[in-house]
Structures are given as structure tokens and as C-alpha cells.
All heavy atoms as an XYZ file, in Angstrom:
746
protein
N       8.005    -12.838     -8.055
C       6.808    -12.661     -7.181
C       7.038    -11.481     -6.309
O       8.048    -11.359     -5.669
C       6.598    -13.943     -6.308
C       5.487    -13.787     -5.324
S       5.323    -15.127     -4.387
C       4.056    -16.050     -5.334
N       6.018    -10.551     -6.312
C       6.077     -9.404     -5.493
C       5.811     -9.634     -4.034
O       4.833    -10.488     -3.768
C       5.106     -8.226     -6.035
C       5.311     -7.828     -7.427
C       4.391     -6.785     -7.904
O       3.296     -6.820     -7.410
N       4.840     -6.088     -8.833
N       6.518     -8.887     -3.217
C       6.220     -9.218     -1.735
C       5.068     -8.402     -1.270
O       4.347     -8.874     -0.247
C       7.508     -8.756     -1.046
C       8.717     -9.773     -1.251
C       9.893     -9.553     -0.356
C      10.954    -10.432     -0.748
N      12.058    -10.331      0.226
N       4.690     -7.101     -1.904
C       3.542     -6.421     -1.453
C       2.680     -6.419     -2.728
O       3.130     -6.043     -3.758
C       3.878     -5.136     -1.001
C       4.730     -5.156      0.210
C       2.639     -4.302     -0.727
C       5.217     -3.821      0.852
N       1.326     -6.774     -2.479
C       0.411     -6.898     -3.631
C      -0.779     -6.003     -3.324
O      -0.918     -5.560     -2.185
C      -0.050     -8.339     -3.888
C       0.937     -9.355     -4.227
C       0.250    -10.575     -4.486
N       1.213    -11.672     -4.570
C       1.044    -12.910     -4.584
N      -0.165    -13.310     -4.301
N       1.919    -13.854     -4.821
N      -1.562     -5.826     -4.361
C      -2.782     -5.121     -4.318
C      -3.682     -5.868     -3.250
O      -3.940     -7.030     -3.320
C      -3.568     -4.977     -5.635
C      -4.945     -4.278     -5.666
C      -5.405     -4.212     -7.050
C      -6.742     -3.534     -7.076
N      -7.313     -3.446     -8.404
N      -4.300     -5.065     -2.368
C      -5.123     -5.638     -1.279
C      -4.580     -5.837      0.010
O      -5.284     -6.096      0.948
N      -3.196     -5.820      0.057
C      -2.558     -6.060      1.301
C      -2.702     -4.899      2.292
O      -2.829     -3.700      1.723
C      -1.073     -6.258      1.006
C      -0.768     -7.660      0.458
O      -1.568     -8.534      0.603
O       0.355     -7.801     -0.063
N      -2.616     -5.163      3.568
C      -2.662     -4.097      4.603
C      -1.195     -3.826      4.886
O      -0.468     -4.573      5.251
C      -3.451     -4.457      5.811
O      -4.833     -4.844      5.386
C      -3.492     -3.295      6.681
N      -0.865     -2.480      4.703
C       0.558     -2.092      4.918
C       0.450     -0.868      5.978
O      -0.543     -0.257      6.340
C       1.234     -1.525      3.721
C       1.378     -2.664      2.741
C       0.525     -0.397      3.122
N       1.678     -0.779      6.700
C       1.828      0.246      7.650
C       2.928      1.104      7.228
O       4.069      0.608      6.777
C       1.996     -0.258      9.072
C       2.127      0.786     10.084
C       3.258     -1.230      9.108
C       1.905      0.218     11.497
N       2.932      2.432      7.312
C       3.921      3.293      6.868
C       5.003      3.466      7.957
O       4.602      3.664      9.148
C       3.309      4.771      6.617
C       4.429      5.749      6.069
C       2.169      4.651      5.562
N       6.262      3.370      7.510
C       7.332      3.444      8.496
C       8.047      4.770      8.630
O       8.510      4.992      9.697
C       8.397      2.397      8.140
O       8.861      2.613      6.702
C       7.794      0.851      8.148
N       8.133      5.517      7.439
C       8.652      6.810      7.507
C       7.836      7.798      6.909
O       6.809      7.632      6.207
C      10.034      6.729      6.867
O       9.752      6.397      5.438
C      11.092      5.839      7.431
N       8.217      9.020      7.241
C       7.351     10.159      6.548
C       6.365     10.807      7.518
O       6.135     10.443      8.602
N       5.618     11.748      6.884
C       4.577     12.430      7.815
C       3.338     11.466      8.143
O       2.613     11.837      9.156
C       3.944     13.742      7.077
C       3.200     13.278      5.816
C       2.571     14.561      5.249
N       1.717     14.197      4.150
C       1.755     14.705      2.995
N       2.529     15.630      2.682
N       0.928     14.260      1.963
N       3.216     10.381      7.373
C       2.070      9.521      7.842
C       2.679      8.184      8.465
O       1.980      7.228      8.538
C       1.457      9.021      6.380
C       0.644     10.114      5.759
O       0.205     10.980      6.504
O       0.612     10.171      4.550
N       3.788      8.317      9.144
C       4.457      7.183      9.865
C       3.403      6.569     10.953
O       2.853      7.385     11.686
C       5.635      7.575     10.402
N       3.244      5.347     10.863
C       2.329      4.605     11.906
C       0.951      4.483     11.354
O       0.228      3.623     11.963
N       0.585      4.981     10.305
C      -0.750      4.885      9.764
C      -0.812      3.572      8.990
O       0.211      3.228      8.264
C      -1.164      6.020      8.859
C      -1.409      7.329      9.639
C      -1.773      8.403      8.552
C      -2.088      9.740      9.395
N      -2.604     10.791      8.504
N      -1.988      2.939      8.943
C      -2.251      1.721      8.175
C      -3.344      2.005      7.095
O      -4.249      3.012      7.151
C      -2.869      0.715      9.081
C      -1.962     -0.037      9.976
C      -2.478     -1.075     10.632
N      -3.856     -0.812     11.170
C      -4.331     -1.315     12.344
N      -3.620     -2.267     12.988
N      -5.562     -0.955     12.670
N      -3.083      1.278      5.949
C      -4.042      1.418      4.866
C      -3.895      0.210      3.935
O      -3.049     -0.520      3.944
N      -4.863      0.166      3.100
C      -4.881     -0.985      1.987
C      -4.257     -0.500      0.695
O      -4.586      0.592      0.226
C      -6.345     -1.464      1.763
C      -6.506     -2.572      0.945
C      -7.802     -3.098      0.723
O      -8.646     -2.843      1.554
O      -8.110     -3.768     -0.350
N      -3.574     -1.419      0.182
C      -2.800     -1.127     -1.177
C      -3.905     -0.913     -2.224
O      -4.590     -2.048     -2.480
C      -1.633     -2.084     -1.499
C      -1.063     -1.784     -2.895
C      -0.586     -2.127     -0.385
N      -4.006      0.049     -2.916
C      -5.096      0.211     -3.990
C      -4.523     -0.137     -5.349
O      -5.048     -0.701     -6.245
C      -5.556      1.594     -4.069
C      -6.175      2.199     -2.937
C      -6.558      3.755     -2.938
C      -7.450      1.321     -2.485
N      -3.123      0.150     -5.599
C      -2.500     -0.199     -6.747
C      -1.008     -0.232     -6.668
O      -0.491      0.484     -5.733
C      -2.750      0.762     -8.028
O      -2.259      2.090     -7.722
N      -0.308     -1.168     -7.415
C       1.154     -1.205     -7.305
C       1.816     -0.807     -8.594
O       1.376     -1.147     -9.616
C       1.568     -2.680     -7.115
C       3.062     -2.932     -7.118
C       0.915     -3.291     -5.956
N       2.680      0.232     -8.456
C       3.374      0.798     -9.652
C       4.742      0.399     -9.610
O       5.103     -0.527     -8.731
C       3.209      2.343     -9.686
C       1.768      2.921     -9.466
C       1.809      4.443     -9.205
C       1.078      2.651    -10.699
N       5.686      0.817    -10.537
C       7.074      0.470    -10.528
C       7.792      0.937     -9.357
O       8.278      2.197     -9.337
C       7.664      0.908    -11.842
C       9.032      0.349    -12.140
C       8.967     -1.032    -12.584
O       7.930     -1.500    -13.111
O       9.873     -1.853    -12.372
N       7.848      0.217     -8.251
C       8.566      0.578     -7.064
C       7.789      1.575     -6.045
O       8.319      2.037     -5.127
N       6.573      1.819     -6.487
C       5.719      2.795     -5.754
C       4.326      2.051     -5.506
O       3.908      1.129     -6.172
C       5.626      4.055     -6.378
C       6.775      4.866     -6.496
C       6.583      6.228     -7.005
C       7.908      6.946     -7.138
N       8.167      7.816     -5.944
N       3.723      2.439     -4.351
C       2.378      1.936     -4.074
C       1.460      3.170     -3.863
O       1.807      4.299     -3.274
C       2.367      1.265     -2.859
C       3.399      0.072     -2.646
C       3.532     -0.361     -1.240
C       3.151     -1.008     -3.523
N       0.179      2.956     -4.103
C      -0.900      3.903     -3.817
C      -1.738      3.287     -2.799
O      -2.224      2.201     -2.922
C      -1.857      4.236     -5.055
C      -2.996      5.116     -4.638
C      -0.954      4.837     -6.129
N      -1.641      3.925     -1.554
C      -2.345      3.379     -0.381
C      -3.553      4.173     -0.032
O      -3.312      5.426      0.061
C      -1.323      3.216      0.851
C      -1.979      2.450      2.094
C      -0.032      2.387      0.329
N      -4.601      3.580      0.246
C      -5.896      4.346      0.602
C      -5.724      5.065      1.902
O      -5.306      4.549      2.940
N      -6.006      6.342      1.856
C      -5.839      7.247      3.085
C      -4.542      7.751      3.412
O      -4.359      8.459      4.497
N      -3.437      7.313      2.579
C      -2.107      7.657      3.028
C      -1.614      8.556      2.037
O      -1.755      8.334      0.754
C      -1.225      6.419      2.940
C      -1.780      5.303      4.019
C       0.179      6.833      3.462
C      -1.832      5.935      5.515
N      -0.732      9.561      2.265
C       0.023     10.356      1.383
C      -1.025     11.203      0.488
O      -0.907     11.219     -0.738
C       0.922      9.711      0.539
C       1.929     10.656     -0.257
O       2.210     11.849      0.295
N       2.545     10.112     -1.184
N      -1.976     11.706      1.135
C      -3.128     12.573      0.461
C      -2.526     13.941      0.062
O      -1.873     14.574      0.935
C      -4.320     12.717      1.367
C      -5.045     11.253      1.481
C      -6.406     11.449      2.155
O      -6.571     12.541      2.906
N      -7.251     10.525      1.815
N      -2.819     14.232     -1.201
C      -2.412     15.573     -1.751
C      -3.662     16.271     -2.310
O      -4.745     15.657     -2.654
C      -1.433     15.445     -2.787
C      -0.028     14.904     -2.180
C      -1.811     14.549     -3.891
N      -3.505     17.456     -2.382
C      -4.749     18.346     -3.002
C      -4.270     18.719     -4.420
O      -3.148     19.278     -4.571
C      -5.093     19.547     -2.116
C      -5.515     19.241     -0.704
C      -5.977     20.403     -0.010
C      -6.457     20.027      1.420
N      -7.806     19.774      1.401
N      -5.241     18.668     -5.350
C      -5.010     18.988     -6.681
C      -6.160     19.943     -7.130
O      -7.309     19.797     -6.773
C      -4.959     17.747     -7.503
C      -3.833     16.855     -7.292
C      -2.574     17.459     -7.868
N      -1.421     16.520     -7.662
C      -0.380     16.834     -6.877
N      -0.397     18.037     -6.289
N       0.556     15.971     -6.761
N      -5.737     21.046     -7.991
C      -6.845     21.788     -8.549
C      -7.238     21.176     -9.858
O      -6.286     20.855    -10.676
C      -6.140     23.282     -8.745
C      -5.786     24.019     -7.502
O      -6.588     23.858     -6.548
N      -4.695     24.600     -7.397
N      -8.496     21.020     -9.975
C      -9.058     20.317    -11.206
C      -9.984     21.286    -11.998
O     -10.843     21.917    -11.323
C      -9.764     19.041    -10.706
C     -10.317     18.347    -11.948
C      -8.855     18.101     -9.987
N      -9.817     21.390    -13.240
C     -10.681     22.122    -14.000
C     -11.962     21.341    -14.223
O     -12.110     20.153    -14.291
C     -10.051     22.341    -15.354
C      -8.956     23.398    -15.507
C      -8.555     23.605    -16.861
C      -7.411     24.647    -16.861
N      -7.019     24.921    -18.224
N     -13.130     22.099    -14.374
C     -14.338     21.281    -14.499
C     -14.366     20.910    -15.976
O     -13.896     21.407    -16.968
C     -15.510     22.473    -14.379
C     -14.651     23.728    -14.548
C     -13.282     23.487    -14.222
N     -15.080     19.740    -16.173
C     -15.204     19.075    -17.516
C     -16.725     18.847    -17.713
O     -17.308     17.983    -17.206
C     -14.602     17.655    -17.452
C     -14.408     17.074    -18.814
O     -15.042     17.598    -19.778
N     -13.581     16.099    -19.010
N     -17.369     19.832    -18.491
C     -18.822     19.633    -18.677
C     -19.155     18.453    -19.557
O     -20.298     17.906    -19.514
C     -19.203     20.939    -19.347
C     -17.972     21.509    -19.921
C     -16.796     20.981    -19.012
N     -18.238     17.993    -20.311
C     -18.516     16.807    -21.098
C     -18.775     15.392    -20.308
O     -19.467     14.551    -20.720
C     -17.424     16.498    -22.153
C     -17.239     17.706    -23.146
S     -18.599     17.844    -24.326
C     -18.422     16.571    -25.362
N     -18.004     15.433    -19.105
C     -18.098     14.265    -18.307
C     -18.992     14.526    -17.051
O     -19.029     13.731    -16.214
C     -16.673     13.804    -17.824
C     -15.839     13.279    -18.972
C     -14.613     12.639    -18.520
C     -13.707     12.095    -19.531
N     -12.373     11.677    -19.037
N     -19.520     15.784    -16.984
C     -20.309     16.125    -15.843
C     -19.542     16.171    -14.655
O     -19.979     15.849    -13.535
C     -21.531     15.256    -15.590
C     -22.839     16.047    -15.961
O     -22.899     17.199    -16.136
N     -24.052     15.198    -15.878
N     -18.305     16.636    -14.627
C     -17.390     16.769    -13.509
C     -17.251     18.283    -13.077
O     -17.024     19.058    -13.910
C     -16.080     16.174    -13.834
C     -16.060     14.685    -14.067
C     -14.676     14.014    -14.417
O     -13.726     14.931    -14.557
O     -14.562     12.897    -14.541
N     -17.347     18.386    -11.804
C     -17.228     19.797    -11.312
C     -15.724     20.015    -11.062
O     -15.034     19.095    -10.729
C     -17.995     19.937    -10.006
N     -15.451     21.228    -11.205
C     -13.954     21.647    -10.789
C     -13.836     22.000     -9.297
O     -14.728     21.865     -8.518
N     -12.570     22.332     -8.995
C     -12.310     22.745     -7.600
C     -11.109     22.048     -7.118
O     -10.337     21.513     -7.877
N     -11.049     21.998     -5.812
C      -9.843     21.441     -5.113
C     -10.208     20.010     -4.831
O     -11.185     19.776     -3.974
C      -9.356     22.118     -3.936
C      -8.964     23.590     -4.269
C      -8.235     21.527     -3.177
C      -8.799     24.587     -3.138
N      -9.472     18.953     -5.235
C      -9.761     17.542     -4.984
C      -8.662     16.846     -4.179
O      -7.568     17.230     -4.469
C      -9.879     16.877     -6.331
C     -10.079     15.309     -6.167
C     -11.060     17.377     -7.060
N      -9.012     16.137     -3.150
C      -7.992     15.579     -2.363
C      -7.899     13.992     -2.895
O      -8.895     13.207     -3.000
C      -8.269     15.490     -0.919
O      -8.452     16.913     -0.398
C      -7.372     14.816     -0.002
N      -6.730     13.557     -3.095
C      -6.523     12.214     -3.599
C      -5.201     11.679     -3.089
O      -4.367     12.211     -2.480
C      -6.590     12.091     -5.113
C      -5.516     12.753     -5.775
C      -5.522     12.526     -7.288
C      -4.308     13.141     -8.053
N      -4.439     12.817     -9.458
N      -5.122     10.274     -3.182
C      -3.955      9.632     -2.807
C      -2.797      9.667     -3.762
O      -3.012      9.451     -4.911
C      -4.130      8.183     -2.387
C      -5.051      7.952     -1.159
C      -6.542      7.890     -1.565
O      -6.863      7.871     -2.773
O      -7.369      7.798     -0.631
N      -1.659      9.990     -3.417
C      -0.481     10.023     -4.230
C       0.362      8.715     -3.955
O       0.253      8.077     -3.044
C       0.519     11.252     -4.074
N       1.283      8.407     -4.857
C       2.013      7.314     -4.774
C       3.057      7.460     -3.619
O       3.645      8.519     -3.382
C       2.815      6.891     -5.952
N       3.492      6.349     -2.983
C       4.527      6.399     -1.838
C       5.497      5.323     -2.141
O       5.025      4.240     -2.789
C       3.813      6.229     -0.488
C       4.860      6.343      0.632
C       3.154      4.870     -0.418
C       4.270      6.389      2.033
N       6.657      5.494     -1.911
C       7.742      4.509     -2.172
C       7.478      3.199     -1.395
O       7.149      3.310     -0.267
C       9.190      5.143     -1.858
O      10.030      4.159     -2.111
N       7.695      2.146     -2.181
C       7.491      0.904     -1.435
C       8.584      0.652     -0.340
O       8.264     -0.225      0.572
C       7.613     -0.289     -2.587
N       9.810      1.350     -0.353
C      10.675      1.259      0.625
C      10.183      1.786      2.010
O      10.645      1.497      3.121
C      11.972      1.860      0.363
N       9.168      2.747      1.960
C       8.562      3.431      3.182
C       7.478      2.662      3.709
O       6.885      3.291      4.714
C       8.360      4.815      2.761
C       9.509      5.590      2.342
O      10.717      5.364      2.767
N       9.351      6.756      1.601
N       7.047      1.573      3.342
C       5.985      0.829      4.001
C       6.381     -0.566      4.237
O       7.388     -1.149      3.600
C       4.755      0.761      3.005
C       4.316      2.169      2.725
C       5.059      0.057      1.772
N       5.727     -1.211      5.229
C       6.041     -2.567      5.546
C       4.684     -3.333      5.626
O       3.653     -2.579      5.950
C       6.849     -2.764      6.762
N       4.555     -4.607      5.199
C       3.293     -5.304      5.316
C       3.002     -5.410      6.888
O       3.838     -5.537      7.634
C       3.351     -6.741      4.622
C       2.127     -7.201      4.294
C       4.227     -7.581      5.368
C       2.043     -8.087      3.293
N       1.647     -5.382      7.166
C       1.081     -5.513      8.563
C       0.746     -6.822      8.831
O       0.016     -7.493      8.115
C       0.016     -4.471      8.715
C      -0.663     -4.395     10.043
C      -0.046     -3.738     11.039
C      -1.954     -5.063     10.170
C      -0.537     -3.727     12.274
C      -2.387     -4.973     11.551
C      -1.771     -4.268     12.482
O      -2.349     -4.240     13.821
N       1.223     -7.319     10.046
C       0.950     -8.624     10.494
C      -0.142     -8.535     11.601
O       0.148     -8.132     12.556
C       2.246     -9.389     11.021
C       1.943    -10.763     11.341
O       0.896    -11.284     11.455
N       3.025    -11.480     11.445
N      -1.399     -9.077     11.242
C      -2.483     -8.854     12.137
C      -2.386     -9.674     13.291
O      -2.924     -9.293     14.467
C      -3.746     -9.103     11.468
O      -3.810    -10.336     10.936
N      -1.711    -10.792     13.357
C      -1.439    -11.612     14.540
C      -0.494    -11.013     15.510
O      -0.791    -11.170     16.731
C      -0.966    -13.090     14.072
O       0.284    -13.016     13.522
N       0.517    -10.301     15.143
C       1.469     -9.702     16.041
C       1.145     -8.193     16.234
O       1.775     -7.581     17.128
C       2.886     -9.918     15.538
O       3.011     -9.283     14.281
C       3.252    -11.281     15.479
N       0.210     -7.617     15.447
C      -0.087     -6.195     15.500
C       1.072     -5.269     15.190
O       1.155     -4.258     15.717
C      -0.744     -5.934     16.822
C      -1.844     -6.772     17.277
C      -3.184     -6.265     16.731
O      -3.454     -5.097     16.570
N      -4.038     -7.132     16.226
N       1.991     -5.727     14.253
C       3.149     -4.957     14.095
C       3.529     -5.141     12.503
O       2.977     -5.981     11.800
C       4.355     -5.524     14.813
C       4.384     -5.320     16.296
C       5.711     -5.769     16.917
C       5.626     -5.660     18.346
N       6.806     -6.289     19.103
N       4.477     -4.228     12.105
C       4.931     -4.433     10.807
C       5.924     -5.668     10.650
O       6.564     -6.001     11.641
C       5.807     -3.111     10.348
N       5.942     -6.210      9.523
C       6.653     -7.513      9.262
C       7.396     -7.584      7.964
O       6.936     -6.969      7.101
C       5.702     -8.782      9.531
C       6.506     -9.882     10.040
O       7.779     -9.868     10.009
O       5.940    -10.816     10.583
N       8.312     -8.330      7.869
C       9.135     -8.603      6.537
C       8.403     -9.894      5.964
O       7.798    -10.570      6.679
C      10.407     -8.914      6.787
C      11.323     -7.598      7.100
C      12.683     -7.894      7.141
C      13.498     -6.599      7.524
N      14.993     -6.974      7.678
N       8.521     -9.992      4.702
C       7.946    -11.050      3.993
C       8.976    -11.941      3.275
O       9.884    -11.315      2.668
C       6.886    -10.530      2.842
C       6.456    -11.710      1.948
C       5.828     -9.782      3.496
N       8.993    -13.300      3.414
C       9.790    -14.211      2.701
C       9.008    -14.911      1.683
O       7.777    -15.077      1.823
C      10.552    -15.058      3.702
N       9.675    -15.377      0.614
C       8.944    -16.190     -0.387
C       9.554    -17.636     -0.284
O      10.805    -17.793     -0.435
C       9.196    -15.537     -1.726
C       8.621    -14.268     -1.898
C       8.573    -16.561     -2.815
C       8.862    -13.541     -3.108
N       8.771    -18.519      0.029
C       9.053    -20.010      0.190
C       8.385    -20.786     -0.704
O       7.123    -20.595     -1.143
C       8.727    -20.470      1.567
C       9.657    -19.809      2.580
C       9.675    -20.510      3.966
C      10.529    -19.833      4.912
N      10.787    -20.449      6.230
N       8.963    -21.892     -1.248
C       8.373    -22.845     -2.124
C       7.580    -23.976     -1.166
O       8.243    -24.736     -0.342
C       9.367    -23.503     -2.969
N       6.440    -24.053     -1.396
C       5.602    -25.155     -0.625
C       4.819    -25.997     -1.681
O       3.993    -25.466     -2.409
C       4.669    -24.466      0.336
C       3.791    -25.533      1.172
C       5.405    -23.540      1.487
N       5.142    -27.243     -1.721
C       4.519    -28.228     -2.628
C       4.685    -27.683     -4.020
O       3.815    -27.693     -4.871
C       3.053    -28.396     -2.334
C       2.772    -28.974     -0.874
O       3.685    -29.785     -0.503
O       1.712    -28.749     -0.365
N       5.852    -27.269     -4.382
C       6.103    -26.769     -5.674
C       5.598    -25.410     -6.022
O       5.733    -25.050     -7.214
N       4.889    -24.723     -5.249
C       4.298    -23.458     -5.404
C       5.013    -22.385     -4.485
O       5.318    -22.694     -3.421
C       2.825    -23.457     -5.142
C       2.092    -24.353     -6.090
C       0.542    -24.247     -5.881
N       0.297    -22.821     -6.137
C      -0.966    -22.365     -6.282
N      -1.897    -23.157     -6.212
N      -1.165    -21.052     -6.583
N       5.191    -21.228     -5.091
C       5.800    -20.211     -4.229
C       4.601    -19.418     -3.454
O       3.656    -19.159     -4.024
C       6.467    -19.043     -5.180
C       7.747    -19.605     -5.708
C       8.350    -18.514     -6.619
O       7.886    -17.555     -6.873
N       9.780    -18.695     -6.764
N       4.901    -19.299     -2.147
C       3.914    -18.581     -1.209
C       4.702    -17.594     -0.493
O       5.876    -17.662     -0.208
C       3.228    -19.469     -0.323
O       4.208    -20.265      0.480
C       2.397    -20.519     -1.159
N       3.945    -16.501     -0.019
C       4.493    -15.501      0.854
C       4.196    -15.824      2.151
O       3.189    -16.319      2.657
C       3.849    -14.088      0.553
C       4.143    -13.693     -1.006
C       3.482    -12.289     -1.177
N       2.119    -12.288     -0.973
C       1.373    -11.252     -0.637
N       1.960    -10.089     -0.668
N       0.068    -11.388     -0.456
N       5.302    -15.739      3.131
C       5.149    -15.967      4.515
C       5.766    -14.879      5.326
O       6.697    -14.115      4.849
C       5.786    -17.366      4.893
C       5.122    -18.546      4.160
C       7.218    -17.302      4.601
N       5.141    -14.618      6.467
C       5.854    -13.582      7.390
C       7.192    -14.252      8.036
O       7.166    -15.359      8.373
C       4.894    -13.343      8.553
C       3.776    -12.592      8.081
C       2.337    -13.114      8.246
C       3.807    -11.228      7.623
C       1.268    -12.427      7.926
C       2.642    -10.630      7.159
C       1.395    -11.140      7.393
N       8.222    -13.424      8.000
C       9.567    -13.819      8.460
C       9.399    -14.125     10.119
O      10.112    -15.058     10.579
C      10.621    -12.858      8.297
C      11.064    -12.952      6.713
C      12.299    -12.162      6.618
C      12.849    -12.382      5.149
N      14.088    -11.869      4.973
N       8.745    -13.452     10.827
C       8.693    -13.633     12.277
C       7.855    -14.841     12.746
O       8.324    -15.513     13.682
C       8.040    -12.371     12.893
O       6.729    -12.258     12.643
N       6.774    -15.039     12.024
C       5.967    -16.262     12.498
C       6.092    -17.399     11.524
O       5.746    -18.580     12.010
C       4.576    -15.853     12.651
O       4.020    -15.345     11.309
C       4.389    -14.728     13.670
N       6.346    -17.254     10.304
C       6.463    -18.333      9.329
C       5.051    -18.632      8.805
O       4.990    -19.631      8.033
N       3.985    -17.929      9.158
C       2.740    -18.153      8.611
C       2.491    -17.484      7.328
O       3.049    -16.506      6.983
C       1.681    -17.722      9.727
C       1.568    -18.408     11.021
C       0.586    -17.924     11.864
C       0.788    -18.605     13.275
N      -0.222    -17.994     14.220
N       1.731    -18.034      6.586
C       1.442    -17.434      5.131
C       0.631    -16.179      5.400
O      -0.096    -15.949      6.134
C       0.614    -18.483      4.417
C       0.061    -19.363      5.437
C       0.940    -19.326      6.636
N       0.930    -15.240      4.327
C       0.321    -13.920      4.248
C      -1.015    -14.195      3.817
O      -1.968    -13.820      3.994
C       1.128    -13.002      3.280
C       0.454    -11.725      3.215
C       2.457    -12.766      3.735
């Protein structure tokens, strides 16, 4: 079971975007794509077959999962996640409060 999943709100702990929050758009192998975080500019060629214009496009790049922490809205801080078995099912809980994610 993964500790950070698609749709979770995370906060960046290190790097140029430290302190920013965003929602996880996709989970890759050890990396995450977070909305509004780690934005890069790419030069894109026009594709007339798909009706796409060329130019400079800003998009989110992947960020290492080690550089983000899940955001706990009740404490307004970054938090760690533990996996506990409740009624025979595994659930994710915050380590500081013990409440489910």
C-alpha cells in the first residue's frame, strides 16, 4: 500500500518550491506529479494534425516522493503516514493524530 496516492494534498519540504501545497496528479515509480509544483517550460512543435499550436508551454514535472510530505489539514502541517490494520483492512493514518487520512 502506498503512503501517498493520487488526489492527496501534499506540501513540498525541500527545493525551490518548499512550503507550497498541491494535489497529486499522478504517481510514478518513486516520483510524483503535483499540480502547480516544479513547473518547467518546454518548447513544443506545432502539430497541425491534432490542431495544436506550437510555442513555449509550461507544465508540471515529476518531483521525488522523498521531497514531499502529506498535508494534515487538522494540524495545518506536514505529517507522516502509518499503515494500520483496522477490522482486517489496511488503512492510512496520520502518525501525529492517529486519525485516518
